N, C-alpha and C positions, 0 to 999 in steps of 0.2 A: 380274514386277513391276519388277525392275531394268532390264529392256529398255525398259519403258514409261517409267520415270523418265529413262532416257538419251535417249529420243526427245523427251520434253517439254523436257529441258534443251537439246538441240540446236535444237529448234524456236524456243525463246525467244531463244537467243543468236545464232542464225545463219539457219537455214532459213526461219523465219517472223518475222524481226526486224520490230519495229513500224515502224521508219523505213525501212529499206532493202528490205523486201519488201512489207509491208502498205501502206506509204506513208500511215500514219496519224499524227496528232498533228504535222502539219507546221507548224502555226501556232506552237506554242511552240518547235518544233525550230529554225525559222528566226529566231524573234524573240529568244530568250534565249541563243543560242550564240555570242555575240560573244567569250566567254572560256570556258576550260575549267572554271573555278570555277562559273560560272552553269549550265553544262551539268550538272555534278555535282550541284548543289543541286536543280535541277529534276528530274533523273533519280531521285534518291533520294526526293524527295517523291512522285513518281508511283509508284515502286516500293512505297512504304509503302501507298499507296491500293490498288494492284493486289493486293498480298499479302493485306491484311486484308479487302478486299471479296470476293475469291475465296473465302477461308476462310468468311466469314459467309454468303455466298450459297449455298455448297455445304452448309453446316450446316443451313440453313433451306429448302432447295430442296423438300422434301417437304411443308412447311407452307404454301407460297405457291401459290395457284391460278394456272393459266396466264393467266387473264384479267387479273390485276393484277400480274403478275411484273415488267414493265418499270417501272411507277411505284415499286414496292417497291425494285427494284435502284437506281433513281435516288436515292431517299431515303437508302438506306444509303450510297451512294457520296458523296452530298452531305454527310452527317454526317461521314464519314471525312475528306473534304477540309477541312471546317471545323476539325476537330481538328488536322490537319497545318498548316493556315494559322495557327492560334493557337500551335502549338508553334514554328514558324519565327519568328513575330513575337516570341515571348518569348525564345528561345534563340539565334537567328541573325538578329538584326534587320537588320543591314547587307545580308545576302543577301536577306532578305525585302523590303527596299526596292527592290532591283534587280529581283527577279522579279515583285513587285507583283501585278498583276491576273492574271498567268498561273497563279498558284497556285489562285485561285478557279476558273479555267477548266478545271482538271483534271476538274471535274464533267462537262463535256461532251466529254471526251476519248473519242473513239470506241473507242480500244483498250481502255479499262477496261470500258465497257458491253459491248463485243464479246466480251471474254474471259468476262464474267459470263454472257452469253447462250449463247455457243458452247461453253464448257468447264465453268465452275464449276457451272452449273445442271444439268449432266449427269454430273458426276464426284464422286468421294469427296473428303473434306477434304484428305487428304495430297497427292493428285494436283493438286488445285486450288491448294493452297498453293505447291507447286513450280512450277506453271504461272505463277502470279502473280509469284513471285520471279524466275523466269528471264525472263519477258517484261519485267519491270521492269529487270532488270540488262542485258538486251539493249538496251532503250531508253536506259538510262543510259550504256552504252558508246558507243552511237551519238552521243548528245549530247556526250559528252566528246571523242570523236574529231573531230566537226565543230567544236566549240568550241576544241579544242587547235590544229587546223590554222588556224582563223581568227585565233586570238590570236597564234600564232607569226608568221604572215605579216602580220597587221594591226598588231600592237603590238611585236613583237620580244621578247615575254615568254612565260612559261609559269607558270600560277598566279600571275600578276602579278609574277613575279620573273625578271629577265633572266639571273640566274646559273644557273637551272635548265636553260637552253637548252644550255649547253656542258658544265657539270659541272666539278668540281674539277680534272680532268685537263687541261682547256684553260683554266684560270683566266687564263693570260697573254693569251689572246685577248679577254677581257672588257673590257680597257682600250682595245681597238682596234676590233673588229668590232661588238660589240653596241651600245656607246653611239652609234656612228655610224649605226646602222640606225633610221630614224625610223618604220618601218612603212609598209605599203601600205594606206591608209585604206579603200579599196574593200572589203577583206576583212572589216572589222568593220561594214560597212554592209549593208543588206538584200540588194543584188545579190551581195555576197560569199557570203552564206549559200546562195543558189541555186546559185552556181558550185561551191562546195565539196560540197554535197549531190549535185549532178549528177556530179561527178568521182568521188566515193566510190561512188555507185550503179554507175557504169561499171566501176570497179575490182572491185567485188563480182561483177558480172556476168561479167567476164573470169575471175575466180578460180573461180566456179561452173562455167563452161564447161570450164575446164581440168581441174577435178576430175572432171566427168562424163566427159570424154574419157579420162582415166586409168582410171576405173572400167570403161569399155567395153573398153579394151585388156586390163585384167586379166581381165575376164570372158571375152574372146575367147581369151586364152592358156589360161585354165583349161579352157574347152570343148575346145580343140585337144588338150590333154593327156588 
């Protein structure tokens, strides 16, 4: 069981990452990641829907016939998205105004319906909950990474704060370097999103190839022994 949980965790965070491997949810990924705060908000909203939809669908999977399972899943997901939308509007209205329509569009996020059909409808509640949580956190991490890179390069800030870029150890530089950096506007425009996603995809591919090469070397050395 622990090995299964470890595999689910690794799949969600890295091996089967929603953005960098499955290449799903690219519309909100490119649209809302002009800052790390937007990426965090969108990621957490999606994580909440993924987690609770997986749990509910896993719990009722034996009660729903195969013929109507997709409409039932969509209704459940739409209900959860509506709740998340209302919660954000009430408790994080400034973020809600920025994310706007993209919160409602979580309903048609292929990653959510895909996990419901491919995993939650065939697995237990505990495994489905972990899968939804890890897939959501992997998606959130991807959005935050993309948004962070775009915000730093495009605005010269991090979490809308220039002081976070250098930290207290380099406070003396904040009066010289940071105020003079006006940002590279292209990075917070749509083309910048495509550029950052492409570069991060390439970086992940290189890391995976190097990891696979090291694993082959270790296996070869073990077989020789």
